[in-house]
PLY file of the C-alpha trace (Angstrom):
ply
format ascii 1.0
element vertex 177
property float x
property float y
property float z
element edge 176
property int vertex1
property int vertex2
end_header
42.19 -25.85 -20.48
39.38 -24.81 -17.12
39.32 -26.95 -14.15
35.42 -28.08 -13.59
34.59 -29.55 -10.08
32.17 -32.02 -11.81
31.22 -33.10 -8.10
29.34 -29.94 -6.43
27.48 -30.50 -9.94
26.30 -33.97 -8.44
25.86 -32.41 -4.69
23.02 -30.21 -6.14
21.36 -32.24 -8.00
20.52 -33.77 -5.25
20.38 -30.72 -2.24
18.60 -28.27 -4.73
15.43 -30.61 -4.94
15.79 -30.74 -1.61
15.16 -27.36 -1.36
12.32 -27.26 -3.68
10.51 -29.85 -1.97
10.47 -28.21 1.73
9.52 -24.53 -0.34
6.56 -26.62 -1.78
5.53 -28.30 1.19
5.56 -24.84 3.19
3.48 -23.67 0.47
1.30 -26.31 0.44
1.31 -26.56 -3.25
0.35 -30.15 -5.21
2.83 -32.95 -6.43
2.81 -31.62 -9.88
3.74 -28.68 -9.32
6.39 -30.02 -7.07
8.05 -32.63 -9.15
7.68 -29.97 -12.11
10.21 -28.02 -10.46
12.45 -30.68 -9.32
12.43 -32.00 -12.70
13.64 -28.68 -14.05
15.96 -27.86 -11.39
18.12 -31.44 -12.46
17.72 -30.12 -15.69
19.62 -26.77 -14.63
22.13 -29.26 -13.52
22.61 -31.59 -16.22
22.90 -28.71 -18.51
24.98 -26.63 -15.91
27.07 -29.10 -16.31
27.27 -29.94 -19.98
28.30 -26.30 -20.06
30.89 -26.67 -17.72
32.37 -29.80 -19.39
32.25 -28.18 -22.80
35.89 -26.56 -22.93
36.47 -27.38 -27.00
33.57 -25.55 -28.64
32.37 -21.65 -26.89
29.47 -21.55 -28.76
28.06 -25.22 -27.71
29.32 -24.29 -24.36
26.81 -20.81 -24.24
24.36 -22.80 -25.33
24.22 -25.29 -22.86
24.66 -22.57 -20.07
21.78 -20.81 -22.20
19.08 -24.08 -21.73
20.14 -24.68 -18.81
19.52 -20.64 -17.95
15.95 -21.47 -19.13
15.43 -23.86 -16.87
16.05 -21.48 -14.41
13.78 -19.69 -15.35
11.13 -22.03 -15.19
12.04 -22.82 -11.48
12.07 -19.06 -10.60
8.22 -18.15 -12.25
6.92 -21.36 -10.73
8.77 -19.94 -6.54
7.56 -16.01 -7.66
3.80 -16.02 -9.79
2.62 -20.52 -8.58
3.90 -20.90 -5.52
3.08 -17.80 -3.38
-0.82 -18.55 -3.87
-0.63 -21.76 -2.37
1.28 -20.47 0.44
-1.43 -17.34 1.08
-4.27 -20.04 1.13
-2.17 -22.15 2.90
-1.48 -19.64 6.11
2.29 -19.99 5.13
2.85 -16.69 2.96
5.66 -15.31 5.64
8.03 -17.92 5.75
7.27 -18.65 2.43
8.55 -15.08 0.93
11.32 -15.03 2.90
12.39 -18.59 1.86
11.62 -18.09 -1.49
13.64 -14.39 -1.88
17.05 -16.12 -0.43
16.13 -18.88 -3.25
15.98 -16.95 -6.08
18.26 -14.10 -4.95
21.27 -16.79 -4.52
20.46 -18.79 -7.16
20.56 -16.28 -9.39
23.68 -15.73 -7.77
24.93 -18.86 -8.08
23.79 -18.36 -12.50
26.03 -15.17 -12.85
29.02 -16.54 -10.63
28.90 -18.64 -13.68
29.31 -16.80 -16.08
32.60 -14.66 -14.58
33.89 -17.43 -13.10
36.72 -19.32 -14.63
34.14 -21.79 -16.54
31.58 -18.81 -17.97
33.82 -15.47 -19.44
36.68 -16.34 -17.36
36.73 -12.64 -15.33
37.46 -14.25 -12.18
40.20 -17.21 -13.69
41.16 -18.90 -10.71
39.17 -21.85 -10.10
40.07 -21.99 -6.38
38.48 -18.09 -6.09
35.60 -19.40 -8.40
35.17 -22.61 -5.90
35.22 -20.84 -2.96
32.14 -18.78 -4.33
29.96 -21.39 -4.84
30.94 -22.41 -1.56
29.50 -19.53 0.18
26.92 -19.16 -1.90
26.06 -23.07 -0.73
26.74 -22.28 3.09
24.13 -18.71 3.04
21.67 -20.87 0.37
21.31 -24.33 2.58
22.52 -23.66 5.98
21.33 -20.50 5.83
17.30 -21.89 4.53
17.77 -24.71 6.80
18.21 -22.07 9.83
15.16 -20.45 9.27
12.87 -23.46 8.65
13.96 -24.97 12.12
13.22 -21.39 13.44
9.95 -21.07 11.94
9.60 -24.46 13.20
10.35 -23.38 16.78
8.28 -20.42 17.12
5.04 -21.91 14.73
5.09 -25.29 16.97
1.19 -25.18 16.46
1.42 -24.44 12.96
3.88 -27.68 12.24
3.21 -29.99 15.20
-0.63 -31.14 16.95
0.76 -28.56 19.85
3.16 -27.87 22.15
2.31 -31.00 23.79
2.98 -33.59 21.42
6.11 -35.22 20.28
9.30 -33.10 20.49
7.94 -30.01 21.48
6.15 -31.83 24.24
7.34 -30.12 27.84
7.99 -34.10 29.19
10.68 -36.01 30.00
12.55 -38.23 27.97
11.14 -42.06 27.98
12.96 -44.33 30.09
14.20 -46.65 27.52
0 1
1 2
2 3
3 4
4 5
5 6
6 7
7 8
8 9
9 10
10 11
11 12
12 13
13 14
14 15
15 16
16 17
17 18
18 19
19 20
20 21
21 22
22 23
23 24
24 25
25 26
26 27
27 28
28 29
29 30
30 31
31 32
32 33
33 34
34 35
35 36
36 37
37 38
38 39
39 40
40 41
41 42
42 43
43 44
44 45
45 46
46 47
47 48
48 49
49 50
50 51
51 52
52 53
53 54
54 55
55 56
56 57
57 58
58 59
59 60
60 61
61 62
62 63
63 64
64 65
65 66
66 67
67 68
68 69
69 70
70 71
71 72
72 73
73 74
74 75
75 76
76 77
77 78
78 79
79 80
80 81
81 82
82 83
83 84
84 85
85 86
86 87
87 88
88 89
89 90
90 91
91 92
92 93
93 94
94 95
95 96
96 97
97 98
98 99
99 100
100 101
101 102
102 103
103 104
104 105
105 106
106 107
107 108
108 109
109 110
110 111
111 112
112 113
113 114
114 115
115 116
116 117
117 118
118 119
119 120
120 121
121 122
122 123
123 124
124 125
125 126
126 127
127 128
128 129
129 130
130 131
131 132
132 133
133 134
134 135
135 136
136 137
137 138
138 139
139 140
140 141
141 142
142 143
143 144
144 145
145 146
146 147
147 148
148 149
149 150
150 151
151 152
152 153
153 154
154 155
155 156
156 157
157 158
158 159
159 160
160 161
161 162
162 163
163 164
164 165
165 166
166 167
167 168
168 169
169 170
170 171
171 172
172 173
173 174
174 175
175 176
């Protein structure tokens, strides 16, 4: 049988919406577009888990995977065609485009990895190797994303706060509590 590490779908269902919310906020898009992207993203995770857990019927397994990929393509459409215009209007297109490309490329990687891993075609039969591959994607997708956002915030204080003399960016001594 196939070993399914369902916990990863649970963590993805919580972590990937945060990536999309961050991207939507950076793009300056509206709440409706953000909620739409997040809803389809959660749909990806639920149907992906359905595909992974369906072990007795290969047709149903790939049907779940197909539905998951359809949800994924909706999210990709939003990232590639809806939000870039918003980011251009917000003046954040440079960081948005970098983060968008990182996200889209790596999320396609997850999708392909599932297809060739032990839950898909089993070209990679080892659940350990499949799991390590997902871990590598997670590290780059989440920590790489976070690093780029933090670097942008540090290098663009005037865009992300009320200037260099405000809050955590102020050049003042810490308060003596």
